[in-house]
C-alpha positions in Angstrom: -22.4 18.7 -48.8 -20.0 19.5 -46.1 -21.5 18.8 -42.6 -21.5 21.4 -39.9 -19.2 20.0 -37.2 -19.2 23.1 -35.0 -21.7 21.7 -32.5 -19.7 18.5 -32.3 -16.5 20.4 -31.7 -18.1 22.6 -29.1 -19.5 19.5 -27.2 -16.2 17.7 -27.4 -14.1 20.7 -26.2 -16.5 21.4 -23.4 -16.2 17.8 -22.1 -12.5 17.4 -22.6 -11.6 20.8 -21.3 -13.4 20.1 -18.0 -11.9 16.6 -17.8 -8.4 17.9 -18.5 -8.6 20.6 -15.9 -9.9 18.2 -13.3 -7.2 15.7 -14.3 -4.4 18.2 -13.8 -5.6 19.2 -10.4 -6.1 15.6 -9.4 -2.6 14.7 -10.6 -1.1 17.4 -8.4 -3.0 16.2 -5.4 -2.1 12.6 -6.1 1.6 13.3 -6.2 1.3 15.1 -2.9 -0.6 12.0 -1.5 2.2 9.7 -2.7 4.9 11.8 -1.1 3.0 12.2 2.2 2.3 8.4 2.4 5.9 7.5 1.7 7.0 10.0 4.4 4.5 8.4 6.8 6.0 5.0 6.3 9.5 6.4 6.9 8.3 8.0 10.1 6.8 4.7 11.2 10.1 2.8 10.7 12.0 5.5 12.6 9.5 5.0 15.5 8.0 8.5 15.1 4.5 7.3 15.5 2.9 10.7 16.2 4.5 12.1 13.0 3.4 9.0 11.1 -0.2 9.5 12.2 -0.2 13.1 11.3 1.1 12.4 7.8 -1.4 9.6 7.3 -4.2 12.0 8.2 -2.9 14.5 5.7 -2.8 11.8 3.0 -6.4 10.9 3.8 -7.5 14.5 3.3 -5.7 14.6 0.0 -7.4 11.4 -1.1 -10.8 12.9 -0.3 -9.8 16.0 -2.3 -8.8 14.0 -5.3 -12.1 12.0 -5.2 -14.0 15.3 -5.0 -12.1 16.8 -7.9 -12.7 13.8 -10.2 -16.1 12.6 -9.1 -17.6 13.7 -12.4 -14.9 11.8 -14.3 -14.9 8.2 -13.1 -12.8 7.1 -16.1 -10.0 9.2 -14.6 -10.7 8.6 -11.0 -10.7 4.8 -10.9 -7.6 4.2 -13.0 -4.1 5.5 -13.3 -2.5 8.0 -11.0 -5.4 8.3 -8.4 -5.5 4.6 -8.0 -1.7 4.5 -7.5 -1.9 7.3 -4.9 -4.7 5.5 -3.1 -2.6 2.3 -3.0 0.3 4.2 -1.4 -2.1 5.7 1.2 -3.5 2.2 1.9 0.0 0.8 2.2 0.9 3.4 4.9 -2.3 2.8 6.9 -1.9 -1.0 6.7 1.8 -1.0 7.5 1.0 1.1 10.6 -1.8 -1.3 11.7 0.1 -4.5 11.0 3.4 -3.2 12.5 1.6 -2.3 15.8 -0.6 -5.4 15.7 -3.8 -3.3 15.5 -7.1 -4.3 13.8 -6.8 -3.8 10.1 -8.8 -0.9 8.6 -11.1 -2.0 5.8 -11.3 -0.4 2.4 -14.4 1.4 3.5 -12.7 2.7 6.6 -10.0 4.2 4.4 -12.2 5.4 1.6 -10.1 3.4 -0.8 -11.6 1.0 -3.4 -10.7 -2.6 -3.2 -8.1 -2.9 -6.0 -5.7 -0.3 -4.7 -6.3 -1.5 -1.1 -5.2 -5.1 -2.0 -2.2 -3.8 -3.8 -1.3 -1.7 -0.8 -1.8 -4.7 1.4 0.6 -6.7 -0.8 3.2 -4.0 -0.8 2.9 -3.7 3.0 4.5 -7.1 3.1 7.8 -5.4 2.0 7.5 -2.9 4.9 6.8 -5.8 7.3 10.0 -7.5 6.1 11.9 -4.4 7.0 10.3 -4.5 10.4 11.0 -8.2 10.8 14.7 -7.6 10.1 14.8 -4.8 12.7 13.2 -7.1 15.2 15.8 -9.8 14.5 18.6 -7.3 15.0 17.2 -6.3 18.4 16.7 -10.0 19.4 12.9 -9.9 19.5 12.4 -13.3 18.0 8.9 -13.8 19.2 7.7 -10.6 17.7 9.5 -11.4 14.5 7.7 -14.7 14.3 4.4 -12.9 14.7 5.3 -10.5 11.9 6.1 -13.4 9.6 2.8 -14.9 10.5 1.0 -11.7 9.4 3.0 -11.7 6.2 2.0 -15.3 5.5 -1.6 -14.5 6.1 -1.6 -11.6 3.7 0.0 -13.8 0.9 -2.5 -16.5 1.5 -5.4 -14.1 1.2 -4.0 -12.4 -2.0 -3.3 -15.8 -3.6 -6.9 -16.9 -2.9 -8.2 -14.0 -5.0 -7.8 -15.7 -8.3 -9.4 -13.2 -10.7 -8.3 -12.0 -14.1 -5.5 -9.4 -14.0 -7.6 -7.0 -15.9 -10.0 -6.9 -13.0 -7.3 -6.7 -10.3 -4.8 -4.5 -12.1 -2.0 -7.1 -11.9 -2.6 -8.3 -8.4 -1.0 -11.7 -9.2 2.4 -10.0 -9.7 2.1 -8.1 -6.5 1.3 -11.4 -4.8 4.3 -13.2 -6.3 6.6 -10.4 -5.1 5.1 -10.6 -1.6 5.5 -14.4 -1.6 9.2 -14.1 -2.4 9.7 -11.6 0.4 7.9 -14.0 2.8 10.2 -16.9 1.9 13.3 -14.8 2.2 12.1 -13.6 5.6 11.3 -17.1 6.7 14.9 -18.1 5.8 16.3 -15.1 7.8 14.1 -15.9 10.8 15.0 -19.6 10.7 18.7 -18.9 10.5 18.5 -16.5 13.4 16.6 -18.9 15.6 19.1 -21.7 14.9 22.0 -19.4 15.7 20.3 -18.4 18.9 19.8 -22.0 19.9 23.4 -22.8 19.2 24.5 -19.8 21.2 22.4 -20.9 24.2 23.7 -24.5 23.9 27.3 -23.2 24.0 26.5 -21.0 27.1 24.9 -24.0 28.9 28.1 -26.0 28.3 30.4 -23.4 29.8 
């Protein structure tokens, strides 16, 4: 006897149609969030702090919109593109706070769950390296040392969170990349400090 699968098909289509529609809307919002967050970081490095804050606020609104769109579909919300967009938003907020030596916002402050927040924190190390190099070029060695100290602290924290990659979505790799950037930055800072000492010694002898 051939079973009647019409009710099963109807139930499956109803669920998947709703999920697919929400997913497509969430994907569009997430792409906007990623672009907006990246533009915020660029504005920060250009010293356009007011523009940076405006863009970060826009990205925060987009994150809340994505969460609202997908709140009935947690299997989509907490993995994939929304998590990636949340990471970019966290990176922008954390880069701003670290670069200006402000108190770090927490995951709850940002409305970002812990995994994307930690990845954003790890990737902020790359933005801090860029800032450190800018400080070295402008001769602000003390501030550059402070920036390196912040980078070190981030890597120490991430390295201490020794949980399976399946839980952290590959945080170990993000940590390894951040550690390499810290060591390169330490080398750059050390070289600059030594050169500055030699320059001063030569001036003192003249």
